[in-house]
Phi, psi and omega in degrees: 000134183287141176271357180277122181298154175277349182268167178269140177307131185298327178294321179288322177299319179298319179301317181292321181293325186269001179296149182270001181215171180267118182297337177294324176298319178296316180299318178298319178292312186297324185261006171088025174115170187297316183297315181291320179293319179297316180292322178302313181293321176298314182299315179299316179296317180300320184274321192266336191300330182250016180279146178289138179301327184294350182300335184277350188264042183294339182297339181279354186262162173287167179301318180294317181289328176298316179296317179297318180295317180296319179297313179300313182293322180291327177288321176301315179298316180301316180297319180296316182291322178296318179297315180295321178298317180296321181290321188268320184202080182304132180089349178280176180227006186289340177254303175245125005262008189304320186267006185301322181253016185292147181304330180298340185246012178304326183293345178287334177225073191295337179275355181112137185271117181293350180251009183294320180291330177309313183270322185287334183236309187297308182298314180297322180296316179296322179295317186277324186262338180268164174285169177300322180294321179291326177291322176299321185282314185251315186295317180296320179294320178292319181296327179274002180066024176285329172234157179243142189220174176217168178244103189262095180243299185298139178246165180304325183253357181216133179239264187294332181279087188291327181296341180273000180304138185264340179301131184249144170233104182261133181278126177259102183299317187300319184256002180055047183224162167257142177247117184258136181220147172253097190288336183221169176298320181293346179274352178301134172297135188214126176104338185308128179295132179082354184290327189308298181224353187275333189261140168249354171225160170204156170273116181260124176267123185215164174275127184272135177233135172236119185054041179065015178259119183291136181244001180103183184285137175220170183237140187225136174274120185234127172279129183246341178223153176295136183293332183266309183272341183067012177284145177301142180279164180304138179083000183252120174250112191217148178178182181273143183275352177106185183294149181229179177296325181210197181047051188300328185263004190282346175062045175301140190228174172242157181210124172242141182237133178231105179053044177276122184258137176225154177299150177305325183287000174274354171283131180289119195235031176294321187251323175233150185223154166240118181278169183303326181275004179093001177293133180255128177252116184286148177296144179295340176212117185300330182293345179299333180295339184254010187294329178296325178291325177298318178302313183293325178295322175299319180294323180298319180300314178298309186296319182287329175295323179288319177300321178293320178296324176297313180298321179295323178296314180300309184292325181290315178297319179296322180292341177276334182258343178276128178243133183191150170060091179304137176284316173253136180304147176069010175258159179300156177295129182274168167300135185295343176290347175284343177283127182301323179296327176290321177300323180292334177282328188268304195291321176301327180290325174300313182295319180296318180299319179291319180301316182282334173296317178293319178296324178298316178300316178296320179297319178298325178297317178295320179300311181298319178296320180292318180298320177296321178297320180299321178299331179267006181080020179254124186240012189294332184270357183298316179299321180295313179298315181301314182296316182289322177296318177298314183296311183289324176299314181296314183291312185293318179293321178293313180294321181290322179297311179291327180291316178298320178295320177297320179290324176298314179295330179294344179264008178064208183298327182294337176292345179279343180293138174300327182291346175288339184070358178292320175300322180293319177295322179295314181297325178290318181293316184287333177300325182293344179291341183236340179271156186054041179109114177294137192302316181297318179298320179295318179295326176295322177295320176297320178302319178294322176298320180292323178296318179295319179296322180294321177298318177299315182297322181295327183265004177082009178288148181295147180250153178291158189305320186287349178238010184300334180300339182296324181299312179291323183295326179296323180287319187278319178066334176219160184286331189095220183280137177279123175248338180080005176292165180299315178298322180295319178296315181294320177297320178297319178296320179294317177295320178296319178296315179299320179295319179293321177296317179299313181299317179299317181295316180295320178291324175298314180297320180296321180293323177294318178295331180283357175106001178287148174290166178302320181294317180295316181296319178295319178297317181285349176259007189300319181297317179293323177304310184293324178293319178295319180296321179295316178298317179301314179297319180294327176299316179297314182296314182296316181295323179294318178298314180299316181298319181293319186281325186248353183281194185302329183298334183296331184293336181266004183256157175299134181303324180295321176294317178303321180296319178297315180295323177295321177296319179293321176297315178303314180297316181296314183291318180295314181292325177294317178298318180292326179292328182252027184300326180300325179279325179296321182293347177279343185237356182208146178271120174243129178278171175300323179296323178296317181292320176296324179296319177298317178299318179295320178297320178300311181295321181294319183286330174299316179293326179291326180282333186312312182293342187249002188300312180295318180295324176299312180294325173299325180293338172296333173063044178279127175294143179304329178294330178280321179292323176050042190231130173291333183274335192240019180294159184298327183280347176072012180275065189296310185296319179295321180289321176300314183293320179297320178295319178297317179298328183277357181299138178304331180292343182257013180291332176223151186295332179231113178299148182302329185299337182290349173300333181294336181295335179290343182269353183284000000 
């Protein structure tokens, strides 16, 4: 018999009852309308209702058993989605495989899906980088799960610096083949999700050579295991890289190749080609080779914003049911969410998660517009998309990693429990700081884009929309009078970003004049580059948040919901301004009274959000299967769930573990 009550914790019930708005209105807004929210809930019910409770306890298993369990669960999920696709729209793809890795279904494979990269990267890469014929040959089979794949780019010795990849693909004219080799240990492919034992094919990113002449990075479809026996093919050294901080079930792998031959037509040739006679046709835009990575970076922004919202939901619900430390002596212990310092740990993370969720939506719009342009042979928006995807990926993964950790600490010692799911969310969030581009390297790339944009602005050339504020900022140089309005704060951030870009550009120019090479000058300007890139990204996020809350969409929303969103925007903008105050003070005069006012606004908005915090998190509408948390379940019965999980531990199956027999031998 379960010790977990069927009722809802009374403190959590009180929070919901006293909210000033309807959390259902928030859920409808957050998920994009009634139809999308209804389908999300149906999908969760369809997938989760018959799942075994034990699926969430993967931490009790060995590394080998976790992989086996993840593989089994991911196949069950695939079968369910394929069945649903057939029932609803045979031949379509909007459910299967599109939703296979969606955040709503993370709880179906809580240790991590070993086939997620197969769909998120390999299939998409073949579609974007391969010809239509190649997608028919390889992509369709991968999309139908007839073959399983990985995207093998990162090497043991090389990650974000793709031109430095050591894996070679040499063209053999006589046999019309490519010969792939891993010349050193550092050239081994390392980290690709699903590569270890899950994949029998992969897209291998390698440096192409024709007659020993390097032609740059290219992508090749390589079979690595037999389709029937799943045994590694000759010349293929492949396996799992071992335990990691998180993503226990993802089966990240290594791959070494020794004289592995593939047909010339296995090179993905939509943009660059190698003809039968060895003629090399260069891509019309070299950045097209990296477009698949841009897609994944857009996805990371969405996923990490959701992971942060999950952590905020767990910590907020727990803060409503945990009572401790009287505020006034001799009074009962209050809910810890009544402590202002606890509110400061919780509520900014809620606001940040929403800000980046909105920024992610805007980023996807830019991505779709750019992808459509590429189909027409237009590549002008690629640098802008690349810069914004790099910036938001770096910022969102960094903020979510630090935010989840802050929220874990806000739960005290119980946040350290695996059953809280906060450690798992942290490991997932922090992993994003280094995969698909290490954050500092990405910010440096944004910095170079900003330097180029500044040169354009100085000469009067038009700027792309996301950096257009630079043109006006160069003319104004200062914000003018500080009013503290939302528009004023965003303008101040833009002027501060422009000022940082200007300083970086001037220091870069000075280093060049002093005799440094361009590479040396850029390296010595790196700190300023990253600071400018961070400010630039925050300007985009802040402006996007403001547009959503105060723009035309606000007119169609319930006034009570609008008030909640305005409070969250206020918190985000005030805390962002305070975080970058050192840069703001370089472009605008703020008095002591202005700074005190910001502090007062921060405290006031925390108190304004306090009655609605639980209802806001309810509005995220996370299924308990996705939260997977003893601390953050919808019913709020945290202590009972913690105790039930402890009782279910394998170590407690018998009162004395067998290992204690060894003590008799001492």
